Legacy VTK file of the C-alpha trace (Angstrom):
# vtk DataFile Version 3.0
C-alpha trace
ASCII
DATASET POLYDATA
POINTS 125 float
7.777 -1.273 22.161
5.449 -4.066 22.714
6.301 -7.322 24.335
6.793 -10.449 22.166
3.648 -12.626 21.568
3.408 -15.385 24.043
1.938 -18.591 22.370
1.580 -20.424 25.488
-0.395 -17.661 26.967
-2.570 -17.356 23.947
-3.298 -21.071 23.867
-4.288 -20.959 27.526
-6.646 -17.931 26.841
-8.113 -19.905 23.955
-8.812 -22.862 26.173
-10.339 -20.545 28.617
-12.893 -19.403 26.127
-11.403 -15.940 24.936
-12.121 -15.317 21.330
-9.391 -15.649 18.656
-10.435 -12.409 16.845
-12.705 -9.474 17.665
-12.517 -7.037 20.466
-9.792 -8.155 22.868
-9.076 -11.109 20.696
-5.989 -13.371 21.130
-4.583 -12.540 17.833
-4.773 -8.783 18.034
-1.306 -8.358 19.791
0.302 -10.841 17.327
-1.150 -8.847 14.281
0.224 -5.537 15.796
3.681 -7.111 16.290
3.828 -8.533 12.915
2.565 -5.443 11.309
5.172 -3.333 13.120
7.945 -5.812 12.220
6.999 -5.562 8.439
7.065 -1.814 8.651
10.459 -1.649 10.282
11.742 -4.151 7.322
10.253 -1.653 4.805
12.037 1.319 6.359
15.300 -0.650 6.588
15.088 -1.593 2.689
14.075 2.010 2.169
17.261 3.371 3.927
19.435 0.798 2.122
18.249 2.083 -1.222
18.431 5.800 -0.447
20.668 7.832 -2.675
21.194 10.525 -0.068
22.289 9.941 3.538
19.177 9.091 5.549
18.489 7.330 8.942
15.740 6.191 11.209
13.895 8.933 13.095
11.571 7.378 15.802
7.943 6.353 15.403
4.451 7.880 15.177
1.566 6.248 16.680
-1.955 5.864 15.066
-4.883 3.790 15.975
-5.572 0.993 13.601
-9.009 -0.640 13.323
-8.873 -4.369 12.047
-11.431 -7.064 12.122
-9.495 -8.519 15.154
-9.822 -5.273 17.116
-8.292 -1.782 17.472
-4.716 -1.281 18.461
-2.026 1.503 18.394
0.402 0.890 15.617
3.964 2.260 16.087
4.923 3.440 12.513
8.695 4.114 11.953
9.855 7.288 10.441
12.978 8.510 8.556
14.912 11.775 9.111
14.319 13.049 5.623
10.547 12.220 5.634
10.900 10.387 2.222
9.729 6.923 3.686
6.329 6.011 2.428
5.147 2.656 3.820
3.318 0.223 1.652
2.006 -2.305 4.171
0.097 0.413 6.163
0.210 3.595 4.122
0.234 6.994 5.549
-3.273 8.144 6.820
-4.490 4.515 6.552
-6.462 3.536 9.568
-8.093 0.263 8.615
-6.443 -3.246 7.810
-8.120 -5.796 5.637
-8.781 -9.299 7.074
-6.161 -10.903 4.721
-3.486 -10.920 7.450
-5.789 -12.184 9.998
-6.823 -15.200 7.693
-3.172 -16.022 7.083
-2.348 -15.700 10.895
-5.233 -17.871 11.968
-4.090 -20.495 9.446
-0.517 -20.381 10.407
-1.246 -20.260 14.182
-3.309 -23.424 13.752
-0.454 -25.085 12.086
1.953 -24.285 15.022
4.347 -22.096 13.024
6.969 -20.197 14.822
6.716 -16.382 15.257
9.830 -15.944 12.967
8.252 -18.082 10.293
5.000 -16.118 10.612
6.773 -12.762 10.463
8.684 -13.623 7.205
5.533 -15.013 5.679
3.474 -11.991 6.548
6.043 -9.672 5.035
4.804 -11.021 1.700
1.320 -10.087 2.398
-0.261 -6.797 1.134
-2.236 -5.019 3.876
LINES 1 126
125 0 1 2 3 4 5 6 7 8 9 10 11 12 13 14 15 16 17 18 19 20 21 22 23 24 25 26 27 28 29 30 31 32 33 34 35 36 37 38 39 40 41 42 43 44 45 46 47 48 49 50 51 52 53 54 55 56 57 58 59 60 61 62 63 64 65 66 67 68 69 70 71 72 73 74 75 76 77 78 79 80 81 82 83 84 85 86 87 88 89 90 91 92 93 94 95 96 97 98 99 100 101 102 103 104 105 106 107 108 109 110 111 112 113 114 115 116 117 118 119 120 121 122 123 124
């Protein structure tokens, strides 16, 4: 899985002129990490609500295109195949810029990763 987003490294890159969004943007790894965390939370909720015994069954990878750049998203699966993610639906390959707008605002406010992650969980992708 991806390593945790490093705010200090991102700030240094921003000060050195690297773009915030776009190809190789500073926020692309953060968007990937937060989207994967939201999908994992969706699967956990799905498994808790399942009537029949079910469990996690690894991940599938798909390339996602977003305004901040492309990235490979690890989408969790369940054993029974009944999990239908809502944040990034099956066969969806594009993200809207809503998450990025929220991330840029929160990044500018200096919010912690945990706060950003819980806030993004309420966002529709």
